[in-house]
Structures are given as structure tokens and as C-alpha cells.
MITORTOR-71693 format. One line per 3 residues: for each residue x, y, z of C-alpha. Coordinates in steps of 0.02 Angstrom, whole numbers, plus 32768, in hexadecimal, padded with zeros to 4 digits. Example, Ala and Ser with C-alpha at 12.3 -4.5 7.8 and 13.67 -1.06 7.14 Angstrom:
% residues 2
8267,7F1F,8186; 82AC,7FCB,8165
//
This chain:
% residues 141
94F4,22F5,2901; 955C,22B6,286F; 95F2,230B,28BE
95C8,22B8,2965; 95C6,220E,2912; 966A,222F,28B8
96BD,2264,295B; 9679,21D0,29BC; 96BB,2157,2939
9763,21AE,291D; 9784,21BB,29D9; 9751,2104,29F4
96CA,2125,2A75; 9663,2090,2AAE; 95A7,2081,2AA9
9589,20BF,2B5A; 95F7,2157,2B45; 95AB,2179,2A99
94FD,2176,2AE4; 9534,21EE,2B6D; 9583,2266,2AEF
94E8,2266,2A80; 9475,227A,2B16; 94D4,2311,2B58
94D9,235F,2AAA; 941E,2349,2A91; 93F4,238B,2B3E
9460,2424,2B1B; 9409,243D,2A73; 935B,242C,2AC0
9382,24A6,2B4D; 93D3,2521,2AD5; 9339,2520,2A67
92C7,2540,2AFC; 9332,25D3,2B35; 9341,2613,2A83
9287,261B,2A60; 9262,2664,2B0B; 92DC,26F0,2ADE
9293,2704,2A2F; 91E5,2724,2A75; 9226,2791,2B02
9286,2809,2A90; 9221,27FB,29ED; 92B0,283F,2983
9288,2858,28CA; 92ED,2802,2843; 935F,285F,27CA
92E5,2857,2736; 925D,28A0,27A5; 92CF,2931,27D4
930D,2949,2722; 929A,2908,2698; 9327,2913,2618
937C,287C,266A; 935E,27E0,2603; 9367,273C,2663
93A3,2697,261E; 9307,263F,2660; 9263,2676,26AE
9276,26DB,274D; 9246,2671,27E5; 91A2,26A6,2838
91EB,26C3,28E4; 9256,274F,292E; 930C,2765,2900
9363,276F,29A9; 93B5,26FB,29D6; 93DE,2689,2944
9393,25DC,2964; 940E,258E,28E9; 949C,25DA,294F
9450,25A1,29F4; 944E,24EF,29B4; 94FA,24F7,2966
9543,2541,2A05; 94F1,24BC,2A72; 9523,2426,2A09
95D5,245B,29E8; 95F6,248F,2A9C; 95AF,23EA,2ADD
961D,238B,2A63; 96B4,23F4,2A93; 9696,23BE,2B47
96A3,2309,2B11; 972F,2327,2A95; 979A,23B7,2AD6
981E,239F,2A4F; 9798,23CB,29CE; 975D,246B,2A23
97A5,24E7,29A6; 9762,2483,2912; 96B7,2479,2963
96B3,2533,2988; 96DC,2553,28D1; 9648,24E4,28A0
95D5,2548,2913; 9613,25EC,28CA; 95FD,25AE,2817
954D,2573,283F; 9524,261E,2888; 9570,267E,27F8
9500,2621,277E; 946D,267F,27CA; 94C3,2727,27B7
94EE,2702,2702; 943B,26C9,26E3; 93FF,2775,271A
938F,273B,27A8; 93F8,2769,2841; 9466,27F1,288A
9512,27C7,28CE; 94D7,27E7,2982; 944D,2765,2969
94D1,26E5,2940; 9547,2714,29CE; 94BA,270E,2A4E
947E,2668,2A08; 9528,2615,2A16; 953A,2658,2AC8
9491,260E,2AF7; 94C5,2569,2AAA; 956B,2566,2B05
9513,258C,2BAA; 9496,24FF,2B8F; 9525,2488,2B65
9582,24BB,2C04; 94EA,248E,2C6C; 94D3,23E8,2C12
958B,23BD,2C26; 9585,23E7,2CDF; 94F5,236E,2D01
9524,22D6,2D69; 94D9,224D,2CFE; 9519,21C5,2D72
94B1,2200,2E05; 9406,2228,2DBF; 9378,2227,2E3C
92F7,219D,2E1A; 924D,21CE,2DDA; 91C4,21D7,2E5F
//
């Protein structure tokens, strides 16, 4: 969200537009996390150190399945939502998502396909959030 703030300020977005950007980004993140953990407990894929005990991780192995990478789901969602609001920053934001994903590979807790699937889930969640018509929301019953 630090990147979101920096982009909002540097692109001179007003309060209303800033609120909309942050709302869409958070909705995308929330939906990506739901989809991610549904997939994790559907596929139950073991982590690299479980498959090969000689792998040493940089921090304790998370207690949930490997596939897909939750960190990558979140990074894909946030960066894609921000790219929707700031198209000129899309390549920079994709690089941030990739770097975020790679940190999990380097830490020894994910496979590359975990990360790729996670970013794809995040991008899909962001696409749905960006497509929502926030100006015509049905009133609550």
C-alpha cells in the first residue's frame, strides 16, 4: 500500500479518486486471498522442504499448502489493481509483483508454478474489481 500512496501522490489524485483506488485494490486483495486459500485446500500441494528435507528455508515453513503462493496472489492483485488506475506504471508494478513472488522461491518455501498461479489469481481478482461499476451500486435491502 506504500506504493499505492506514492502513486496517488505523484499522480496528483484527489481524495475521492484515492479512496476509489484503495478500495478497488483492497477488494482485489481480499478476493484473491479467498480464491488462493480455496485452491490451497483443494489441491493440498506439499512445500519444497516437505518434498526434499535437504532444503533449508530462510524462515519457518508456513503451516498451509504450497500451491498457489498466497504472497503472489496478493502481489498480483494489488499491482494489477494499481496498474488499472495508473496504466503508465504497469511494467513497474508487474516487476514489483514478480520480485515479491521470487522472494518466496528464494526463501525455499514455494515452487515457481505456485508463484505463477498466484499472480494469475491476483490479476483475475483485480480484473473483476476494476470492472465493478462503483457508481451504480444497488442499495442495501
